N, C-alpha and C positions, 0 to 999 in steps of 0.2 A: 364068229367075230371076236377077237380078243381085245379086252379093254386095255388101254395104254395109260390110264390115269389112276392115281391113288388119291381119293378125296378124304380130307380131314375136316372136322367141324369144331367140337368143343374141347377145351383144355382147362386144366386146373393147376393151382400151385398151393403153397402152404399158407397164403395170407390174403391175397386179393380176389382170386377166382375160385369159387367153391367147387367141390367135387360134385359130379352129377352123372346120371346114366349115360354111359358112352364116352365120358370125358377122359382124357389121358394127360399125363404129366410130360414135362420136357424130357425127363430121363427116359420115359417109355418111348417117346417119339424118337429119341436118339438111338435106342436099342432096335426099334422097328426098322429104321433106315439102315442100320448096320446089317441086320438080318436080310433085308430085302435086296441090299446091294450085292449080296453074294451071288444072286442068280439073275439080277436085272440091272440095266444100265439107267440110272436116274439122271436125266438130262435137264438142263435149264429150260425155262418156259420159252424163251426166244428161239432156242435151237429146236425145241419140240415143234413149235408153230411152223418154222421153216421146213422141217422135215415132213410134217403132216401135209402142208400145202403142196409139196413137191412129190408126195407119195414115196418118201424115202425112209419111212420109219422101219427100224428093224424090229423083229419079233420081241426082243427083250428091252426095247426102249420104253421108258415110263417117265411121266411128269408128275409133279405133286400139285394138287389143287386144294383150295381152302374156300369153303362155302360161307357166304354172308359177310366176310371181312370183319369178323368179331374182334373186340378188343383183347379177349383172351388169346386169340391167335397171334396178335402182334406182341403181346407181353410174354407169352410162354413159348410159342412155336418159332417165331421169327428169329430170336437169338440162336436157336439150334441151326436154322437154315443159314444164317449169316456166318456162323462158325464153320459150316461145311462148304460155304460158297455156292449154295444152291438158290436159284431163282425159281419161284413157283407162280402159278396162276392164282390170283385172288379175285373171286367173284363177289362183287359188291351187292349188298341188299338194295335193290333199285327202287322199291316202292316209296321210301322216304323222299326220293327225288321228285316223286309225283304228289307230294304233300300228304302221304299216308303215314300215320303214326303207328308203327308196328309195336305190339306189346308182347310178342312171343317170348322174347328173352326175359322180360319182367316176370311173366308167368312161370317160366322155367326156373328162374331164381327162387321164386316163391315155393315151388314144388320141392326143391332140394334143400332149401334152408329151413323150412317149417315142418317137414316130415322126415321121419327116420330113414325111410326108403321109398322107392317109387310105388311099391304095392300098397303101402299105407295111404299114400295120396290117392291112388286109384280107388281104394275102398271108400274113402271119405267122399270122393267125387261122385261115385255111383250112388251112394246113399243120398247125397244132396240132390242128384238128378231125379231120384224116385220121389223125394219130398216135393220137388217143383211140380212134377206131373208124373203119376204112376204109369201113364201110358208110354212115357219115354222109355221105361225099362222094358215094357212089352216089345217095343220096336227094337231095342238093343238085344233082347233075347233072340229075336229072329235073325239077327245079323250073324253071319258065319265068317269069322276072321280068317279062316283058311283060304277063302276065295278072294281075298284082297291083299294089297300091298305085296304082291308076289315079287316085285322088284327089290323088296327090302326084307330078306329072310331073317335079318337080325331083330326085327320087331317081334315082341312077345304077343300072345293073344290079347292081353290087356292093353298093350300099346295100341293095337289096332282098334279095339273097342273104344278106347278113349278118343282116338282121332275121329272115329266115325261119329261118336256122340258130339264132340266139339264142332266138327266141320259140317256134318250133315244134319243131325237132329237139332242141335242148338243153332246151327248156322242157317237154318231156314230151308234146308233141302228136303225135310220131311215134315208133314203136317199131321198133327194128332188132334183129336177132339177132346175138349174139356167136358166135365160132367154136365155143364149147363148148355152144351151144344155148340159153344163157340170154338173157333179153330185157332191153333197155334202153328206158326210156320208158313211155308210157302207151297207145299205139295201135299194134297190130301192123301191120307193113308187109312183105309178101312181096316178094322180089326181082323177080318177074315183074309186079308191079303198080306203076304209076307213082304217085308221091305227088302228090296234089292237095289243095289247101286254099284256102278262101276267107276265111281269117282276116283278112288285110289288107283285102280288099275289104269285109268285113263291118263294119269299124270306121266309125263315123260321123264325118265330118269336119264340124265345126260351123262354119257361116258365117252371117252375118246376111244375110237375103234379104228383098226387098221383096215 
C-alpha cells in the first residue's frame, strides 16, 4: 500500500523559532515541494478528501499534513503554502481540549536551547536517570532499540532509548525496587527478567493509503 501523504512537524527561522532535531526552514520546505512536484501531484486537502472518499486517488496524488498545529508551522510553513496556493490538512493537538496541559513542546525547547546538540542532552539525561535510581539504567540496558519504533526509521538508537525511559520507565510502565525494598512505578520487574515492551510498536502511525 502506497502512502499518499507527506507529514511535516517542526520548523525554524532566524529569530522566533529555534532550530531543533528534524526541524526545517521555509526555504527548505519550498525546495522540497519543488523537488517532490516533479514526480508527484500535490493536491489540496479538500480535493484529496473527495478523491479518497470516492476511491479516485491516482498513484501520484499526494497531500500535505501538519502534526499538532504548532505555531512554527503557521509562522514558517503557512506562508510557503499560501504563496503556492496549497491547502493542507492540519491535525490539532486535541488533548488540551480535554483539559490536559501538554508540556512536550516546552521540554523540546529546553533540549535545543540549553544544549549544544541532542546527544549532549541525552548524555545528561541518562546520567541523571542513573542518579535517580541506578536500577533504571539496568532496565534501559536491557532495552533493544532495534526492536521498537520500526514505523519511524529516522529515530536514532538514543532517540528510542530516551522515549523508552521517558514514557515507560519514568511513566510508570516499569517498576524497579529501591535498595530499601520499596517499589517505584507501576509494573514489577525483577532483575533476572529482561524488560520487554511493545508500547512503541503498538502505536498506530497514520498514513493516507490507496
